[in-house]
N, C-alpha and C positions, 0 to 999 in steps of 0.2 A: 503492499499501499504506499503510495507518494503520501508526503508530508510537506505541509507548508509552514514558514515560518509564523511566529505569534507577531503581533503588534508592536512587541518590544523587543530590542536585542537581547540574549538570553533567556527569553521565556521561553516557555514548553512549547514544541511543534504541536499544530492541530492537524487531524486526520481529514483528508477531504469528506471521507465519509460523516465524519462528526459535523463539519461546516453543513453537508446536504441536509441531514437531519434537522439540522437549525431552520431549514426554510420550510415555507409552508408547501404543502403538496396541492396542485390543482389537476383535475383530471379534464380534460377537454374532449368534446363528442360535438356530432350535428347531425343534421339529415341531409346536407349536398354531397357528403361522401368525402373520404378519407384525403384525397387530393383538391380540394375545394379551396378557393382564395383567401375567404373568410377566416377558416379554422387556420389557414398557415398564419394571417395577419395577427390572429388572438394570439398564437402560439408565440411568435415573434415578441409581441408586447410584453409578455409576462416570463420571457426565459432568463431576465435578469434578475426578478423578483422572487420567483418561485422554482422548484423542481415540477416541471410540467411532463405528465403522461397523457398520450391521446390513443384513445379506443373510440373508432368512428366505424359507419358501415362503410364496406367497400365501395358501393356505388351509391347514387343518389336515391334518398326515400324518402322526398318531401310527401307529406299528406299520410304519411304513417302513423302519426299520432302517437298513442302509447302502445301501439300493436306488438304482439310479441310472435316470434317464429316457434311454433308448437307441432308442425308435422314434417320438418326434414331436420338435419344438422345443422347446426351452425359452425361454419370453419371459420378458424383465427389465422390470418397473414401476419407475422412479425415482419415490420418495416424498418427497424431501428430500435435502439435502446430505448425501452419504455413507450415504443410506437407500436401500436397494431391497427389493421383494419378488418374489419367483421363481415360475414357475408349473415347479414341480418338487420334488423332494423336499429333505429335511435335505441330503444330502450333496451334491445338485444344487447346493445354493446355497454351500456349502463351495467347490465346484471352481470354480463362476463368479467367485465373490468373489477367489478367488486367482489364477485365471486371466487374468480381464479387469477385473473392477469396480475393484479396488483397485491404487493405484499402487505401492504398496511391499507386501513379505509383513509381514502384522500380528505383534506381540511376544505374542500372546496368543488364543486363540480360546474363548469361554465360548460353551456350548449351554444353553438354559433360558432363565427358570425354568421345568420343565416342569409343569404341572398335573396331579399324580400321581406317584408311586413309580416308580423304576426301579432295582428290587433284584433279586438273585438271577440266575437263568437268563434272566429279563424283559430283560436287557440286550442280550440277540442280538436282540432284537425292537425296540426303542426307537429312534426317530427321532432323541431328544435324545442318547441316547451313539452313534448311529450317526453323526452331524453331528461330534460330537468326535472319532470314531475316523478319520474322514477327513482331520480336520484334522493329527492325531497321525500320520496315512502321510505329511503333507507336512513332517514332521519340526517343528512348530509346538507348543509348549506348551498344552495342550486342558483343558478342564473341562465336564464334563456336571452340572447344577446340577437338581434336582427336589425339589418340594414335595410331601412325604407326604401328602395329603388329597385328597378326591374331590368336596367339596360345592361349592356355586357362591358365590361373595363371598368369596374367601379374601385372608388378608393374607400377603403374600409379604415382609414386612418382615425378619423375622428372617433367611430364605432369600437375600435379597438382601445382607444386611449379612455374611454368612458367605463370599458369592461375592466381595463385595469384598474382606474379609480374605484368602481364598484366592489373589486375584488378586494383592494385595500380596506377600505370600510366593514366589509363583510366580516373578513377575517380579524380585523378587530374588535369590531361591535356585535356580531351575531347577527342570527335572523331568529324570528320565532320558529318552535319546531315547525316544521312541514309546511312552512312559506316559502315560497321561491320568487325571485323578482322576473317579471317579463319586461325587458327592456328594447323598445324600440327608437332606433336614430334616423331621421330622416336625412335625405340626401337631397340638397344641399342642407346643411345644419346652420343654424343662425347663434349657437350659443348656448341657449337654455335649456335647463331641464325641471320637468313638472313629474310630481308624483300623480298617478291618475287612476280612476276606477275604469274595470275594462268597459267599452264601449259594447253597445248593442249590436246586432250585425250588422255589419258594413259592406257586404258582397252579396249577391245574390247567385246562387248556382244556376247556372245555364247547360243546356245541354244543344250541341250541333250535331245534326243527323249528316251520315254519309252511308254509301253502298262500298264495300272491297270487291277487288276484281272478281270474285267469285258470287257477288251477287248481296252478300249477306250485310244485313245492317248492323252499323256500328256506332258509337255515339263517343263525343268527346266534351269533358265537362269542362268548363271556365267558368270565371268569376265576372260579375257584373257590378261595378263599383255601385256604392249608395251613398251618397254625400249630402243629404239633406236630412236635417231635423238631428244633427250630431250636437249630443250633451258639450256642455262648455269643460265640464272637469275629467273628459275620459281621455284615453288612449289616443283615439283618433284625433280629436281635436286637438290635442298638442302637438300632435306630430304633422298636422295640416298646416298648422300656424309656425311648422318649424322649429319647435323644441323637441328635444329627448324624452320618450315617456318610459316613467318606472313605474310598473304595475304591481304591487306585491299580490299573487295569488296564493289562497290556502287551499290545501287539499281537500278539505272539508266541503262538499257542496250541498249540504243538509239544510232544507229551508224549515227554521226552526218553527217559525210561525203556522207552517202547514201540519207539524207535527203535532202541536196542540190543538189546532181547530179539527183536523181529520182524525183525532184519534178516537172520536165519536164512531166511525165505522168501524172500529173494531170487531164489535159484537155481530154487527148485522154481516160483517164477511166471513163471522165463522161459526154463525146461525145453523147455516145448513148442515154443517159437520158435526154440531153438538146434539141435534134432535135425535 
């Protein structure tokens, strides 16, 4: 093991392994795939601050949400030290990382930087958010990072810097258990950051119909943006105004009011079975 000198002459030497253990350990994943530019930008901005591990899908898995691969094996491809590509979904990547690939639980998981926004009800479809939700289920502080632009040759620099600062704050102050941060950064960004609520649905799912060369009908799903009636304290409103949006998402979706109001149905639902 190579040794590095201490800060003072004559001080005992410190092993590189000891220095590494003092760094926070951050796991990176995404849904755009191991070779995605956003993932590379995120790793680059963190490398002087943390020990970074990457476990990401081998290919793009956008729209995979928190789905799991259950009917075929999950093959893992080692890429370099602490880097792996996984033939599976973003949630698969997190599970394999936590249960097999990493020697210890990471201090933080960041999913992204996604090429495209993940706001409103689209968080239920997003593989980026799904991976962060999976790690939050394991009681690990988690961040989903997205850059709100669809064009090619994007500049991820602003989103990467916000991710770095968010990582520093989370590691210093923590997050409530099973709460993840969903961060969306507009391109271009005006420099502001707002904490927001998740907006209502901001896109409408549409289908385009066509015929393949054999005459079979097929459909393409695409999104139509909805820009009216956007509430002022929401993620979409912040990003539309040029500010980055940070939305804390809790894993418990229970509607407490309905638990109380609808509990009177319990006897009626059970009545036919108790007679």
